[in-house]
N, C-alpha and C positions, 0 to 999 in steps of 0.2 A: 879449769879449762871450759866447763860448761857455762859458768857465770860470765867469763870473758866473752865467749861467743854470743851469748844472749844479749848482753848490753851493747855489743857491737851492732847487732842487727836492729836493736831498738833505735839506736842513733841513726842508722841508715834509713829506717822507715820515716823518722822525723824529717830527714832531708828530702825523702821522696815526696812528702806532703808539700814541701816548699817548692819543689821543682816545677810543679804545674802553675805556680802563681808568681813567676818572675815578672818584675815590673817592666813596662815599655822602656824606661830610661836605661835599664841595664842592657836591654837588647840593642838600643841605639849606640851605647858606648862600645859594645862588642863589635858592632858593624863598622865603626870608624877605624878599628885596628885590623880589619880583614879586607880582602879585595871586594870591590863593589859587586853586588848581585841584584837581580830584580827583587822587589819587595815580596812577591808571592813565593819566590824560590827560597828567600831567607826565612820566611815564616814556616814553610814546609820543613826546612832543615831543622829549625828549633823544635817543632813538634815531634819530629822523628827522634831527636836526641832525648827529649823528655820521655817519650814512650819507651825507648830502649832502657833508660835508667830505671824507670819504675818496674818494668818487667824483670830486669836483672835483679833488682832488690827482692822481688817476690821469689824469684828462682833461688836466690841465696838463702832466704828464710826456709823455703821448702827443703833445700839441701841439708840445712842444719837439722830440721825435724827428721828427715830420713836417716841422717847420720845417727841421731839419738835413738831412733827406732832400731837401727841395726845393732847398736851397742847394747841396748836393753834386751833385744831378742836373743843375743848370744848368751845372756845369763841363764836362759832356760833350756837350751838344747843346741843341736847342731844344724837344724834346718835354717837355711838362709832367709833373710828378710824379704828378698826378692821373690820368694816362693809363696806368694799370697799375702805378704805384709801390706798394711795400709795406714796412712796418716789421715785422720778425719777430725772435723770440728776444730781445725787450726785457726787461731786468732792471735794477732799481735796488735795491741792498741796503745796509743799515747794520748793522755788527756791533761788539760789544764783547766782549772776552775778558780773562781773567786766568790766569796760570800762576804757581805758587809760586816757580819758579826763573827766571822771565822777566819778571815784572811784568805790567802791564795795557796794553791798547792798544785803539784804535778804528779802524775802517776804513770807507770808502765805496767801493763798486764799482758800476760802471755799464757795460752793454754792450748793443749792439743791432746788428742786421744790416739793411741797406737794399737791397732789390731795386729798381733804378732803370730806368725806361723807356729812357733814353739809352744804357744798357749792355746792353740786350737780355736774353736768357735765361741766358747763360753766365757773367756777371760780377755781382759784388755789392760793396757797400761795408760795412765794419764800423768801429765807433767805440766808445770807452768809456774806462774807467779800471780798471786791474788791477795786480796785483803784476808788476813788470817782468820778473823772471827767469821766472816761471811763464807769462807771456804769450808770451815769445819761445820758450821750450822746449816749449810746449804741454803743460804738466804737467797730469795728470788732477786733477780737483777733489778727489777723495778724499785726495790727498797734498799739497794746498795748505797753506800756512802758516795760512791762515784756519781750515781744518778741523782742523788739528793744534794750534790754539790758541796758536800762536807769535806773539810780538810783532812788529808791523809798524810801521815808521816811515814816515809819509806822504811825507816829503821824500826819503828814500833808497830805499824799497822800492816805492812805488807810482808809476805813471806814466799819463798820458793817451796815447791812441794813436788813429791813423786809418789805414785801409788799404784796399786793393783786392784782392778775391779772384776767382779764375777757376775754374769747374768744368770740368775737362778731361774727366772721365768720372764714372760713378756713384760711384766709390770714391776718386777722386783730385782734389785741388784745390791750386792754388798761391795764395799770399798774399804780398803785398808791402805794407809799411807804414812809418810813422814813429812814433816814440814821443817822450816828453818831450825837449826840446832839439833837435828835428828830427834824431833819430838813426835811420838806416834799418835795417830788418831784413827777412828773407824766410823763407818756410816752404814746403815741399812736403809734403803730408799724404796718407797712405793709410789708409783705415779700412774694415774688413770684419768682418762678423759671420756666424756659422753656427749653425744649429740642429742639434746633434749627435744628438739624440734627442728624444722627446716631453718630457723633463724636463731636458735638459742643453743648454747653449748656450755659445758661445765668441765672444770679440771680440778683434780684433787692430788695433792702431794704431801707425803708424810716422810720425814727423815728423822731417824733416831741416831744420835751420834754420841761418841765417847772420845774424851781426851784426858790425858794423864793429869792435868792440872785441876780439873773440877768434875771429873766423872761423866755421868750420863746427862743428856739433854735431848730436846726434840724441837723440830720446826714443822708446823702445819701450814699449808698454803691452799687456799680455795679461791678459784677464779671463775667468774661468770661472764658470759659475753652474749650480747644481742646484736645481730647484724641487721642494719636497716637496708643495706644494699651490699653488693660484693666489695665495695670500696669504703664503706662507712660503718663503723661499729661502736657500740658502747661497751666498755669493759669495767668491771668491778673486781679489783684484785685485793687479796687479804693474806696476811701472814702473821703467825704468832710463834715466838720462840721461848722455850722454858729451859733455864739452867739454874745452877746454884747461885749465880751472880745476880739474877734478876729478882726484883720485887714482884712476886706473882709471875706474870709473863710479859715479855716485850711484844708489842703488837704494832702493825702498820697496815694502813688501808689506803686505797686509791680508787677513784672513780673518774672516768674521763672518756672523751670522744677520740677516735683514731680514724684518720682519713688517709687512704693510700692513693698515690698517683702513679699508675703503672705498677711494676713489680718491685721496685727498689726505693721509691720515695715515700716517706711517711711523715705526716704532720699529726701531732697529738696535743691535747690540752687536758690536764688532769688537776683534780683537787686531791691533796694528800694530807694524812694525819698519822701521827705515831706517838707512842707513849708506853708506860708500864702500869699494869693494873694495880699494883700494890704501892706505887710511889705516891709522894705527897701531891704531885701534880699528875693526874691521870693522862692528860694530853700534853706531852712534852713539846710538840710542835705541830703546826698545820700550815698549809700553804698551797700555792698553785704553781704549776710547771708547764711551760710551753716548749715543745721539742720538735726539731726538724732533722730528718735523716735522709741523706741522699748519696749516691756514688759520685766520686770525683774523678775516677779513672776506671774504665771498664765497669764490671759489676762486683769487683772484689776489694776495691779500696774505697771505704765509706767515710764520710764526714758527718759528724753529729754536732748540733748546736742546741743549747739549752738556756732558757731564761726563766728564772723563778723568783717568786716573792714569798717569804716565809715569816711566820710569827712564832719564834721559839720562846720557851720559858724554862729556865733552869730550876733546880730544886730550891734554891735560896732566893729566887727572884720573886718580887711581889707583883710585878706587871710584866707583860709580854713585850719583847723587843720586836722590831721590824727589820727585815733584812732582805735586800736585793741580792741576787746571785746570778752569775753567768758562767757558762762552761762550753768548751769546745774539745772535740776529740777526733782522732783519726784512727781507723781500724783497718788492718789488712787481714783478709781471710785467705787461707791457703789450704 
C-alpha cells in the first residue's frame, strides 16, 4: 500500500511540473472547442487552473506524509498524531540526466522526518527513498551520483528506507533503520559548525555507520566558506568515506563560487575531483559543473538545471575520457 501511494504521488508531481509549461498551441486548440471569451479572461482562467492543480498535488503529498506519520505514531502509544505531531524536511524530487560516457537515467527520491507525540522530544522517525550507498554512508549531497549526473539503476542503486533517530545532544544523534529487503543499518552522527570570522565559516561532519553486509565504516566531511558579500561566496567542500570495499578511502572535493539572487535563486560554478587513495588511479574523475536553481511555482516547487564536463578514467583505462553531461530536476518541498 505504501509503495503504491508513493509512486502515485511521484507521477502526479511529474505532471505538476509539466502543467506550468503548456504550449500556446494547446491553449489555442482548447479555445476552439469552447465558447469565445476575451483573451485576458482565458489567460486568467488557465493560470487559475494550473495553480489549483499544483496546490492540490502538494496537499495530497502532505496528506500522504501525515497519514504515514499517524500510522507510525500508533506503533509507539495511544497519543494521537494531532497532539503535537509534525512532518518536517519533506521533499519529493524527480530527476533526469544524461552523460556522454554513462548514458541516461531517471530517479525519484522522497524523504521526510516525523516528530511523533508518542516518542516525545528526543526521538523522531524518518522515511523515504534514496540511493542505498549514499543513504547508509551519509554522503554529502554535493557528491551524490545525482549531482554528479551519474547513471542510477532503480533496482540496484535506489532503496526505500524507514528508521528511528535519537537526539542525544545538540550535535549528536543516533539512527537505526531498515532498507529494501528488511536489511538493517545504523549511524552515529556528529555535526558542528563555527563562525571563524565575520566572513569565514567552517563545518565538520562525522558519521560512523554499520551495515550487515560489510560491517563498520565512516564518512568525514569538512566544508570551508568565505563570503565576499551577502550574495557571493567561495566554498570548498570535502568528503572521505572508509569501508571494507574501498582501497584506502574514497574521497571527493569541490571548490567553487556560489551566487544567490534573492532568497531562492542560486547560480554556482564548481571544479570537482574524486577517487580512491589506494587505487591504481588516485584521481578517478575530475570536471566542472554549472548549476542553476530557482522556484517555478511559489517558493516550494523548485527546478534545477546542471551542465557539466568531466574527465573520467577507469581502473583499466590508459587515458582519460571526456564526457559532457546535462541534468534537470523538479523538487517539491512540503
